[in-house]
C-alpha positions in Angstrom: 5.0 8.1 -0.7 4.4 10.4 2.2 7.9 11.0 3.7 6.5 13.5 6.3 4.1 11.0 7.8 6.5 8.1 7.8 9.1 10.1 9.8 11.7 10.3 7.0 11.5 14.1 6.8 12.1 14.3 10.5 15.3 12.2 10.1 16.4 14.4 7.3 15.8 17.6 9.2 17.9 16.7 12.2 20.5 19.5 12.1 23.7 17.4 11.7 22.1 15.0 9.2 20.7 17.9 7.2 24.2 19.4 7.0 25.7 16.1 5.9 23.0 15.5 3.3 23.3 19.1 1.9 27.1 18.7 1.6 26.8 15.3 -0.1 24.1 16.7 -2.4 26.2 19.6 -3.4 29.3 17.4 -4.0 29.9 16.2 -7.5 31.7 13.1 -6.3 31.3 10.7 -3.4 32.9 11.8 -0.1 34.8 10.1 2.7 33.5 10.2 6.3 36.6 12.3 7.4 36.0 14.8 4.6 32.4 15.2 5.5 33.3 15.6 9.2 35.7 18.4 8.5 33.2 20.3 6.4 30.2 20.0 8.6 32.3 20.2 11.8 30.9 17.0 13.4 33.2 14.3 14.8 33.8 11.5 12.3 32.3 8.9 14.6 29.0 10.9 14.8 29.1 11.4 11.0 29.4 7.6 10.6 26.5 7.1 13.0 24.3 9.6 11.1 25.4 7.9 7.8 24.2 4.6 9.2 20.7 6.0 9.9 20.5 7.8 6.5 21.6 4.7 4.7 19.1 2.6 6.5 16.4 5.0 5.2 17.8 4.7 1.7 18.8 8.4 1.5 22.4 7.7 0.9 24.6 4.8 -0.2 28.1 4.1 1.1 30.8 1.6 0.3 34.2 0.9 1.7 37.4 1.4 -0.3 41.0 0.6 0.5 43.4 3.6 0.1 47.0 4.1 0.9 47.7 5.4 4.3 49.9 8.5 4.5 53.6 7.7 4.5 53.0 4.0 4.7 52.7 0.9 2.5 49.6 -0.1 4.4 46.1 0.4 3.1 43.2 1.6 5.2 39.5 1.1 4.7 37.5 4.3 4.2 33.8 4.8 3.8 32.7 6.6 0.7 29.2 8.2 0.7 26.8 9.7 -1.8 23.1 10.6 -1.9 20.3 8.6 -3.6 17.4 9.8 -5.7 15.1 9.2 -2.7 16.7 12.2 -1.0 15.6 14.5 -3.8 12.1 13.2 -3.5 12.1 13.8 0.3 13.4 17.4 -0.1 10.8 18.0 -2.8 8.0 16.8 -0.5 9.2 19.0 2.3 9.3 22.0 0.0 5.8 21.3 -1.2 4.6 20.9 2.4 6.2 24.2 3.4 4.8 26.1 0.4 1.3 24.8 1.1 1.4 26.2 4.6 2.1 29.7 3.4 
């Protein structure tokens, strides 16, 4: 697959998405949107928007979980995200492309 020609590499290399992906890639566990937002310093709504785009391209997967809300008996739905194998393939293709240009 040529991820550079099909536009996937461009989606990955958008600055906020790249930060999100690198953070998720370095995480040993799946992360919540709010946790990602704090680390990459992007508003949670924008992180969620970028996650939608990345998930549509098959670069990450997400699922919703119910967790207890702070100081409440109510549960809230949170979105848990992790990377897929496809992301590693895209990063490898980008690396190869850059090394060929040198």
